[in-house]
C-alpha positions in Angstrom: -58.3 73.5 99.3 -56.1 70.9 97.4 -54.7 73.7 95.3 -53.5 75.6 98.1 -52.0 72.5 99.6 -50.0 72.2 96.4 -48.9 75.5 96.4 -47.6 75.3 100.1 -45.7 72.0 99.2 -44.1 74.0 96.3 -43.2 76.8 98.5 -41.5 73.9 101.1 -39.8 72.5 98.3 -38.1 75.9 97.4 -37.3 76.6 101.0 -35.9 72.7 101.3 -33.8 73.2 98.2 -32.4 76.5 99.1 -31.2 74.8 102.4 -29.4 72.1 100.4 -28.0 74.5 98.3 -26.7 76.9 101.0 -24.6 74.2 102.5 -22.6 74.2 99.4 -21.4 78.0 100.0 -17.4 78.2 101.2 -16.9 81.5 99.7 -17.8 84.3 97.5 -17.6 82.5 94.2 -19.8 79.7 95.5 -22.4 82.4 96.6 -22.3 84.6 93.2 -21.6 82.2 90.8 -22.0 78.7 92.2 -18.3 77.8 92.2 -18.2 77.9 88.5 -19.0 74.1 88.5 -22.2 73.8 86.6 -22.7 70.8 84.0 -24.8 70.9 81.2 -28.2 69.9 82.8 -28.2 72.1 85.8 -26.6 75.1 83.7 -29.4 74.7 80.9 -32.2 74.4 83.4 -31.0 77.6 85.4 -30.4 79.6 82.2 -33.7 78.8 80.9 -35.5 79.6 84.3 -33.9 83.0 84.8 -35.1 84.2 81.1 -38.5 82.8 81.7 -40.3 84.9 84.5 -43.4 86.7 85.0 -42.9 88.8 82.0 -42.6 85.8 79.7 -45.4 83.7 81.5 -47.8 85.9 82.8 -46.8 88.8 80.6 -46.5 86.2 77.6 -50.2 85.1 78.0 -51.5 88.5 78.7 -50.0 89.6 75.1 -51.6 86.4 73.7 -54.7 87.5 75.2 -54.7 90.8 73.5 -53.2 90.0 70.1 -53.0 86.3 69.4 -50.0 84.1 68.4 -48.2 87.2 67.6 -48.1 87.8 71.4 -45.0 85.5 71.6 -42.9 88.4 69.8 -41.7 89.7 73.3 -40.7 86.0 74.2 -38.9 85.2 71.0 -36.6 88.0 71.3 -35.8 87.0 74.7 -35.0 83.7 73.2 -32.8 84.8 70.4 -30.9 87.0 73.0 -30.2 84.3 75.2 -28.9 82.2 72.3 -26.7 84.7 71.0 -25.3 85.7 74.4 -23.8 82.2 74.3 -22.3 82.8 70.8 -21.0 86.4 71.7 -19.7 86.3 75.2 -19.3 82.8 76.5 -15.7 82.9 75.7 -15.2 86.5 77.1 -16.7 85.4 80.4 -14.8 82.3 81.0 -11.5 83.2 79.5 -11.2 86.4 81.8 -13.1 85.3 84.9 -15.7 88.1 84.4 -18.8 88.1 86.8 -20.6 91.1 86.0 -21.5 93.7 83.0 -19.7 96.8 85.0 -16.7 94.6 85.5 -16.4 94.0 81.7 -16.8 97.8 81.1 -14.5 98.9 83.7 -11.8 96.6 82.4 -12.3 98.0 78.8 -12.9 101.7 79.6 -11.9 102.4 83.3 -13.5 103.2 86.6 -15.8 105.9 85.5 -17.6 103.9 82.8 -17.6 100.9 85.2 -19.4 102.8 87.9 -22.1 104.5 85.4 -22.6 101.2 84.1 -23.0 99.7 87.9 -25.7 102.2 88.3 -27.8 101.2 85.1 -27.4 97.5 85.8 -28.7 97.6 89.5 -31.7 99.8 88.2 -32.4 97.3 85.6 -31.9 94.1 87.6 -33.8 95.5 90.4 -36.7 96.4 88.4 -37.0 93.2 86.5 -37.0 91.6 89.8 -39.8 93.8 90.7 -41.8 92.8 87.8 -41.4 89.0 89.1 -42.8 90.0 92.5 -45.6 91.8 90.7 -46.3 88.8 88.7 -46.2 86.4 92.1 -48.9 88.5 93.7 -51.2 88.3 90.5 -50.9 84.7 90.7 -51.2 84.1 94.3 -54.3 86.4 94.4 -56.3 83.9 92.6 -55.5 80.8 94.5 -55.7 82.3 98.1 -58.2 85.1 97.3 -55.9 87.5 99.4 -54.9 91.2 98.7 -52.3 91.5 96.0 -49.8 93.4 97.9 -50.1 90.4 100.6 -49.5 88.1 98.0 -46.6 89.6 96.7 -45.1 89.8 100.1 -45.6 86.2 100.5 -43.9 85.0 97.6 -40.9 87.7 98.3 -40.3 86.3 101.7 -39.9 82.9 100.1 -37.6 84.1 97.4 -35.5 86.0 100.1 -35.1 83.4 102.3 -33.4 80.8 100.3 -31.7 83.3 97.9 -30.2 85.1 101.2 -29.3 81.7 102.8 -27.5 80.1 100.0 -27.1 82.6 97.2 -26.2 81.0 93.8 -26.2 77.6 94.9 -29.7 77.8 96.4 -31.0 79.6 93.6 -29.4 76.8 91.1 -31.1 74.0 93.1 -34.5 75.8 93.2 -34.3 76.5 89.4 -33.7 73.0 88.5 -37.1 72.1 90.5 -38.7 75.1 88.9 -37.8 74.3 85.2 -39.1 70.8 85.5 -42.8 72.2 87.2 -42.8 75.0 84.4 -42.0 72.8 81.7 -44.9 69.9 83.1 -47.4 72.9 84.0 -47.2 74.6 80.6 -46.8 72.0 77.9 -48.2 69.2 79.2 -51.0 70.4 81.2 -52.2 74.3 80.5 -51.6 74.6 76.8 -53.5 71.5 75.5 -56.2 71.7 78.2 -57.1 75.3 77.3 -57.1 74.6 73.4 -59.3 71.6 74.0 -61.7 73.5 75.9 -61.7 76.3 73.4 -63.0 73.8 70.8 -59.4 73.3 69.1 -57.4 75.7 66.9 -59.9 75.6 64.3 -62.8 76.8 66.8 -60.3 79.6 67.8 -60.0 80.8 64.3 -63.7 81.1 64.1 -64.4 82.8 67.1 -61.6 85.4 67.0 -60.3 88.0 64.5 -57.8 87.1 61.9 -55.6 89.3 63.3 -55.0 86.8 66.3 -53.3 84.5 63.9 -51.4 86.9 62.0 -47.4 86.5 62.8 -47.1 90.5 62.9 -50.5 91.2 64.1 -49.2 93.0 67.3 -47.7 95.6 64.7 -44.3 95.8 63.0 -43.2 98.7 65.2 -44.0 96.7 68.4 -41.9 93.8 67.3 -39.2 96.1 66.2 -39.4 97.9 69.8 -39.1 94.4 71.4 -36.3 93.3 69.1 -34.4 96.5 70.3 -35.5 95.9 74.1 -35.4 92.4 74.7 -32.7 91.0 72.3 -30.4 93.8 72.7 -31.1 94.0 76.4 -30.6 90.5 77.0 -27.2 90.5 75.3 -25.9 92.7 78.3 -28.1 91.2 81.2 -26.7 90.8 84.3 -28.6 87.9 85.1 -27.5 86.2 82.0 -24.0 87.1 82.0 -23.7 85.7 85.9 -25.3 82.5 84.7 -22.9 82.2 81.8 -20.2 82.4 84.7 -21.5 79.6 86.6 -21.0 76.9 83.9 -17.8 74.8 84.4 -16.5 75.5 80.9 -16.9 77.9 77.9 -18.6 74.8 75.8 -20.9 74.1 78.7 -22.2 78.1 78.8 -22.1 78.4 74.8 -24.2 75.2 73.8 -26.4 75.4 76.8 -27.3 79.1 76.1 -28.2 77.8 72.6 -30.3 75.1 74.0 -32.0 77.5 76.4 -32.9 79.6 73.3 -34.7 77.0 71.6 -36.6 76.1 74.7 -37.7 79.7 75.6 -38.8 80.4 72.0 -41.2 77.3 72.0 -42.4 78.4 75.7 -43.2 81.8 74.2 -45.5 80.2 71.3 -47.2 78.0 74.0 -47.9 81.5 76.3 -49.2 83.0 73.1 -51.8 80.2 72.3 -52.7 79.8 75.8 -53.5 83.7 75.8 -55.5 83.2 72.7 -57.5 80.4 74.0 -58.4 82.4 77.1 -59.6 85.1 75.1 -62.1 82.9 73.5 -63.3 81.4 76.9 -63.1 84.5 78.8 -63.6 87.7 76.4 -64.0 90.5 79.1 -61.4 89.9 81.7 -60.9 93.2 83.6 -57.1 93.1 82.8 -55.2 91.1 80.6 -52.3 90.0 83.1 -55.3 87.8 84.8 -55.5 85.7 81.7 -53.1 82.9 83.0 -54.5 82.4 86.1 -58.1 82.9 85.2 -58.0 80.4 82.2 -56.1 77.9 84.4 -58.7 78.2 87.2 -61.5 77.5 84.4 -60.1 74.6 82.5 -58.1 72.6 85.2 -59.4 70.2 87.9 -58.3 70.9 91.5 -54.8 69.8 92.1 -53.9 70.1 88.2 -54.6 73.8 88.7 -52.4 74.1 91.6 -49.5 72.7 89.5 -50.1 75.1 86.7 -50.1 78.1 89.3 -46.9 76.5 90.7 -45.6 76.8 87.2 -46.1 80.5 87.0 -44.8 80.9 90.4 -41.7 79.0 89.4 -41.3 81.2 86.2 -41.4 84.7 88.3 -39.4 83.4 91.5 -36.4 82.0 89.2 -36.2 85.1 87.2 -36.5 87.2 90.7 -33.9 85.4 92.4 -31.5 85.4 89.7 -31.7 89.1 89.0 -31.6 90.2 92.4 -28.3 88.4 93.4 -27.1 89.8 90.1 -28.0 93.4 91.5 -26.3 92.4 95.0 -23.5 91.3 93.0 -22.6 94.5 91.3 -23.3 96.3 94.5 -20.8 94.6 96.2 -18.0 93.9 93.7 -18.5 96.8 91.3 -19.5 99.5 93.6 -18.4 98.8 97.3 -15.4 96.7 97.0 -12.8 99.5 95.3 -13.9 101.6 97.9 -13.8 99.3 101.0 -11.6 96.3 99.9 -11.9 92.6 99.9 -14.1 92.5 103.0 -16.9 93.3 100.5 -15.9 89.9 98.8 -17.1 87.8 102.2 -20.0 85.8 102.5 -21.4 88.0 105.1 -21.1 91.1 102.9 -22.9 89.2 100.0 -25.7 88.0 102.3 -26.4 91.8 103.8 -26.3 93.2 100.5 -28.9 90.7 98.8 -30.8 91.2 101.6 -30.8 95.0 101.1 -31.8 94.5 97.5 -34.5 92.3 98.2 -36.3 94.8 100.7 -35.9 97.5 98.0 -37.4 95.2 95.8 -40.5 94.6 97.8 -41.0 98.4 98.2 -40.6 99.2 94.6 -43.1 96.2 93.8 -46.0 97.5 96.2 -46.0 100.9 94.4 -46.1 99.4 90.5 -48.9 97.4 89.1 -47.7 96.4 85.5 -45.5 93.2 85.0 -44.6 94.0 81.7 -44.3 97.7 82.1 -41.9 97.4 84.9 -39.6 95.3 82.6 -40.1 97.3 79.7 -38.9 100.5 81.7 -36.0 98.7 82.9 -34.8 97.3 79.7 -35.4 100.6 78.0 -32.5 102.3 80.1 -30.3 99.1 80.1 -30.3 98.9 76.3 -30.1 102.7 75.6 -27.4 103.1 77.9 -25.1 100.0 77.7 -25.5 98.0 74.4 -23.1 100.3 72.3 -20.3 100.6 74.8 -20.5 96.8 75.8 -20.5 95.8 72.5 -17.9 98.2 71.0 -15.8 97.6 74.3 -15.7 93.9 73.7 -15.4 93.7 70.0 -13.6 96.9 68.7 -10.0 97.5 70.0 -10.1 101.0 69.2 -13.0 101.8 71.6 -12.1 104.7 74.0 -13.1 105.4 77.7 -14.0 108.8 76.7 -16.3 107.4 74.2 -17.9 104.9 76.5 -18.8 107.6 79.1 -20.3 109.9 76.5 -22.3 107.2 75.1 -23.6 105.9 78.3 -24.5 109.4 79.1 -26.2 110.4 76.1 -28.2 107.2 75.6 -29.5 107.1 79.1 -30.5 110.8 79.2 -32.2 110.6 75.8 -34.4 107.7 76.8 -35.4 109.1 80.2 -36.2 112.3 78.1 -38.5 110.3 75.5 -40.0 108.5 78.8 -41.3 111.6 80.1 -42.5 112.9 76.7 -44.0 109.9 75.1 -44.9 107.8 78.3 -43.1 105.2 80.4 -44.2 102.1 78.0 -43.7 103.9 74.5 -41.6 102.5 72.2 -39.8 105.6 71.1 -37.4 106.0 74.3 -35.5 102.9 73.3 -34.9 103.6 69.8 -34.0 107.3 70.0 -31.7 106.3 73.3 -29.7 103.8 71.5 -29.3 106.1 68.4 -28.1 108.9 70.7 -26.0 106.2 72.4 -24.3 105.5 69.2 -24.1 108.9 67.8 -22.2 109.8 70.9 -19.8 107.0 70.9 -18.9 107.4 67.5 -18.6 111.3 67.8 -16.3 110.9 70.9 -14.2 108.5 69.4 -13.4 111.0 66.3 -12.6 113.7 69.0 -10.3 111.6 71.6 -8.6 108.9 69.9 -7.1 105.9 72.0 -4.3 106.8 74.1 -1.4 104.0 74.7 -2.6 103.9 78.4 -5.8 104.8 79.8 -5.1 106.7 82.8 -8.2 105.4 84.4 -7.2 101.7 84.1 -5.2 100.2 86.9 -1.9 98.1 86.4 -4.0 95.2 87.4 -6.7 95.3 84.6 -6.7 92.9 81.8 -8.2 93.4 78.6 -11.5 91.9 78.3 -11.1 90.8 74.8 -8.2 88.6 74.5 -6.9 86.7 71.2 -6.6 83.0 71.3 -3.0 81.3 72.0 -1.9 79.6 68.8 
């Protein structure tokens, strides 16, 4: 009962923080990028929480349960991606006022590329948000002994209330609290207590196969696939780009992302070790995704268990809210505003779009059952379809609109084909998709060279890449 009270208090804190944040909203910039006013502490906390969601927490412990310390590979690639996004794109986002990945595509290549990018980004952000809702259901089921679908709906309702009420300001306020909760829950409580209950690291090495302590025990091909998926995918992740835009300066955005990367790598190692301890303590769990909540229930006393469960909820809820608002921002700003005008830039339009995206996410979550699987499917398509055109568009001035469209279409189609042939969770779709995207971009660039003025671009467009003034 005490653990349940802790979770209820946590939900109340989230709603209260959401209300406080909602009072800061005056316009669309406040709702979507927190007015571009976040300092180092709030920005770094928010950037870390949007990265470390259900896939990194529940999924990371699950991979540790299955593979040992090498299970941190997924989160390690996320951490490298979030650090590199600050190095490569903080300047682009801040010097040009960019809020979304499709906006960058449209500025570089024209309206068609922007629309294609919008479809992929909305799909990606929606499905990764779905993964977080699934993770919430997995965790709450253990605490409240309720059906998983109902548990997911409860967590979803809290996220929807504070997100729709206050947008990015509310999400940022909740992120700061969530960052503190999961730092204490994972590093100070669950990690040391799980390892101690298992008898220490030496005892774990005696009880488990040697592969559990092999840095590449999960498989070199799987690590390579995670690199392609999550490192490259995170470089063009809408949630990350939108967080970059919330920083008050380019310097805060860049250094905050680097600090977040270090924190996330340590978090990934902690999750893998917790999963390893869970395997020694509970070797016959029916599903690896239950490892986090099950080992917490076993090793932690009442009350402390509630804090650790709140940490898992914090991880999933922060990522879900950040990605769902990313999806709605692309929907209003990049899909609807060109057709319906500036009324799509109002607070009311942003709130309605976010509500619609949240409802769609719940419907999809109730039809899926794998946290890592949902993230993998979404990231496959994002990396295969958009990494090549975004990177070349930002870094190579000879890129063309024709090459961008060809690259997006080729990468996406090949990725989907291999998902059908080899399975949704196979490694091949993203590998062959990115290769097809690169080949299509190169061939299309040779066929049609860049013209002095792209007929798709408008007179108000500015180049995404600008040189510094001397």
